[in-house]
N, C-alpha and C positions, 0 to 999 in steps of 0.2 A: 882533399879526398872527396870523391863523389859520394853522394848519398843515393842509395838504390831504392827503387819502388817495386814491391812484389805484389802481383795480382794472382791470387790463388786460382789455379786451374783444377777443377773438380773432374776427375776421371769418372767414367760411367760406373755406377755401383755394381758390385758383384752379388747383390741380393738375389738376383734372378738366376744365379748359377746353382744347379743341382747336380753335383758330380755323380752321385749314386744313380740318378735317372739317366744321365749321359752315359755312364758306364754300361748300364743295362741295354740302352739303345745301341751303343757301339757293338756290344756282343751280338745282339739280334741282327744288326746290319751285316756283320761279318758272316754269321751263320747263313743269312739269306743269300750271300754271294758264294756259298759253298766252301767257306773257310772255317772249319771247326776250331774252337778255342780250348779244347780239352787237353792239348799237349802241353808239356812243361814250358816250352818256349813261347807259346801263344796265350797261356792262361791269364797273364796279366795285361795282355794287349788292350782289351777294352778299357781298362782303368787308365792305362798310359795314353790312349787316344783321348779320353775324356779330359785328362789333365792338360794334355798338349793343346787341345783346341780352346780350353778355358784360358790358358796362358796367351794363346794367339789373339784372343778376342778381348783381352783385358788390358787397357792402357794403364801405364803407371802415372799417378798424379805428379805434378810438378809445379813449381812456382815460376811464373813469368816475370823474371827480374829485368827491369828496365832502368836506365840511367839518363839523367839530363844530357843533352847533346851540347855541352858547354863550349866546345870548340867550334861549333857550327859546321861539323863535318858534313859535306854534301855530296861525297862520292859514293860509288857502289860498295856495299858490304856484301860479300858473297861467301857462302859455305858450299864447297864443292864435294861431290862424291859422298854424300851422306847415305849410309846403307838404308835400304828400304826392304822390309819384309812384310808381306800381307797375304791375304787369301782371296782369290777370285770368288765373288759372290754367286757366280753362275754354276761352278762345279765344286766349290770349296777345295780347290787345289791351290798350292802356294804360287805366288809370283815374287820375284826378288830383283833388285837392281840398285840404282843410286838416284839420289835427288840432288839437284843443284838449286839452292835457295838464296836469293839475294834481295836487297832492298836499298832504296835511296833514303837516308834518314831525314826525319822531320825534326821535331823538338826533342825526341827521345831516341836512344839507341838501345839495342837488345843485347843481353848476355849471349855470347856466341853459341854456347852449348844449347841454348833454348831453341835455335833453329832446328837442330836435330831432334829435340824433344817434341816439337810440334809435328814434325813428319811422323815420328813414331806414334804419337797420340792418335792421329787419324788413320794410320795404317793398321791399328789393332782392332780390326772389325772386318767382316766380309765387305769387300770393296770392288769398285772398278777403277782403273787407273785414272781415267778422265776426271772422275769425281774427286779422287784423292788429291790430284794436282790442284784443282780449284779450291778445295777445302783448305789446304795449307795456305794458299795465296790469300784467300778471303779472310782467314783467321788473323794472319799477320797484319793485313790492311786494317781490319776492324780494331784490333787491339793496340797497334803501334801508331797508326795514322802517318805512315811514311809518305814521301813524295811519289814513290813507286815500288812495286813488288814484282819479282819474277821467280817462277818456279818451273823447272824442267825435271821430269822423271823419265828415266830410261830403265826398262825392266824386261825380264824374260818371264813369260807366263807358262807354267807347266801344263796348263790346259791346252796350250798350243803345241808344246814340244813333246809331251809324253803321250798324248792321245789325239784323236781327231786327225788334223792335217800333219801332225808330227814334224813341224817346221823347226828342227833342232838348230839352235844358234840364233834364231830370230829374236829381235827385241822390239818393243813398242816404246815410242817416244811421245810424250804429251807435254804441253806447256800452257801456262797461264801467265799473262802479263797484265799488270794494272798500273794506272797512273802514268807517270812520265815514261816508264819503260814500255808502255804500249803506244803512247802518243808521239813520242819523239824518236825518229828513226835512228839518230846517232846513239842515243842511250840504249835503245833496243839492240842495235848491232854490237855495242860494247858488252852487253850482258851475254849475248850468244857467243861472242868471241871468247870471253873469259870462261864460260862454261864448257867450251870446246864442242858446242852443238851448233846446228844450223837451223834457221827458221824455216 
């Protein structure tokens, strides 16, 4: 039986969250846009908005469980189609899609669910997709020291589809490759083939 090693990930504290102030601000925001909140259906909307954004911006803590790579496994480990939900920092409108996260193991391997947890951790804040992609890759590289890391995120941004250009159905694709997956053409091609994306 393998012995696991857990490195505690500390999520950002909620000490700075003031739901009452957020609720008041949400009510004033809606009123300023000409949306009165005195009807039965809208009376609780400012409170719901405050709670919803507090949830969107608060990552859940988790343990990064790693195990010794006793078999010397040196092929790609890939989690495909991890759901991504975040909020664009420019308009505070949601964007959603999927992330494909893979790595070439070094001395340790990662509990598979933790790849999804890392994506969620960095998505739970106002973001831009480019930064989110790089943060996930850098974090895995720093904590796990693998031979290579690859992250691709495909997402639809409502700041593009619901307003402005209103490019309904358009998606944005970003990628970050580190180590062997960046330097070796065959490894890089294998990663993009398995994720179903193209460089």
